[in-house]
C-alpha positions as CSV (number, residue, x, y, z in Angstrom):
1,X,99.3,39.4,110.9
2,X,99.5,36.4,113.1
3,X,96.4,34.6,114.3
4,X,95.2,35.3,117.9
5,X,96.1,31.7,118.8
6,X,99.5,31.5,117.2
7,X,101.7,29.0,119.0
8,X,104.3,30.3,121.4
9,X,106.8,28.4,123.4
10,X,106.1,28.3,127.1
11,X,107.4,26.4,130.1
12,X,104.8,24.6,132.1
13,X,106.4,24.3,135.5
14,X,103.5,23.1,137.5
15,X,103.5,20.4,140.0
16,X,104.0,16.8,139.0
17,X,100.4,15.9,140.2
18,X,98.9,18.7,138.1
19,X,100.9,17.7,135.0
20,X,99.8,14.0,135.5
21,X,96.1,15.2,135.8
22,X,96.4,17.2,132.6
23,X,97.9,14.2,130.8
24,X,95.0,12.0,131.9
25,X,92.5,14.7,130.9
26,X,94.1,15.2,127.6
27,X,94.1,11.5,126.9
28,X,90.4,11.3,127.8
29,X,89.6,14.2,125.4
30,X,91.9,12.8,122.7
31,X,94.1,15.9,122.8
32,X,97.9,16.4,123.1
33,X,99.0,17.8,126.4
34,X,99.7,21.2,124.7
35,X,96.3,21.2,123.2
36,X,94.7,20.5,126.6
37,X,96.7,23.3,128.2
38,X,95.5,25.7,125.4
39,X,91.9,24.5,125.9
40,X,92.1,25.0,129.7
41,X,93.6,28.5,129.4
42,X,91.1,29.6,126.8
43,X,88.2,28.4,129.0
44,X,89.6,30.1,132.1
45,X,90.0,33.4,130.1
46,X,86.4,33.2,128.9
47,X,85.1,32.4,132.3
48,X,87.0,35.4,133.8
49,X,85.7,37.7,131.0
50,X,89.3,38.3,129.8
51,X,88.9,36.9,126.3
52,X,87.4,39.0,123.6
53,X,85.0,37.3,121.3
54,X,86.2,36.7,117.8
55,X,85.2,39.3,115.2
56,X,82.1,38.2,113.3
57,X,82.6,36.7,109.9
58,X,81.5,39.4,107.3
59,X,80.5,36.6,104.9
60,X,78.2,34.7,107.3
61,X,74.6,35.7,106.8
62,X,73.1,34.2,109.9
63,X,73.8,32.0,112.9
64,X,72.1,29.1,111.1
65,X,75.0,28.8,108.7
66,X,77.1,26.9,111.2
């Protein structure tokens, strides 16, 4: 079974200005451009209520274990 965030190839055909802004943001956050795009997409999905929360870890006993 693949992970929910397995990498897939995708074309990012946005505007040049948007791509440049993503590159700057990625550099500021010390991420690759692909990592930044993944971060932005996940946050947008969470905000829109479209991303299911991860299943809880059956081995974790409490929230304090983090």
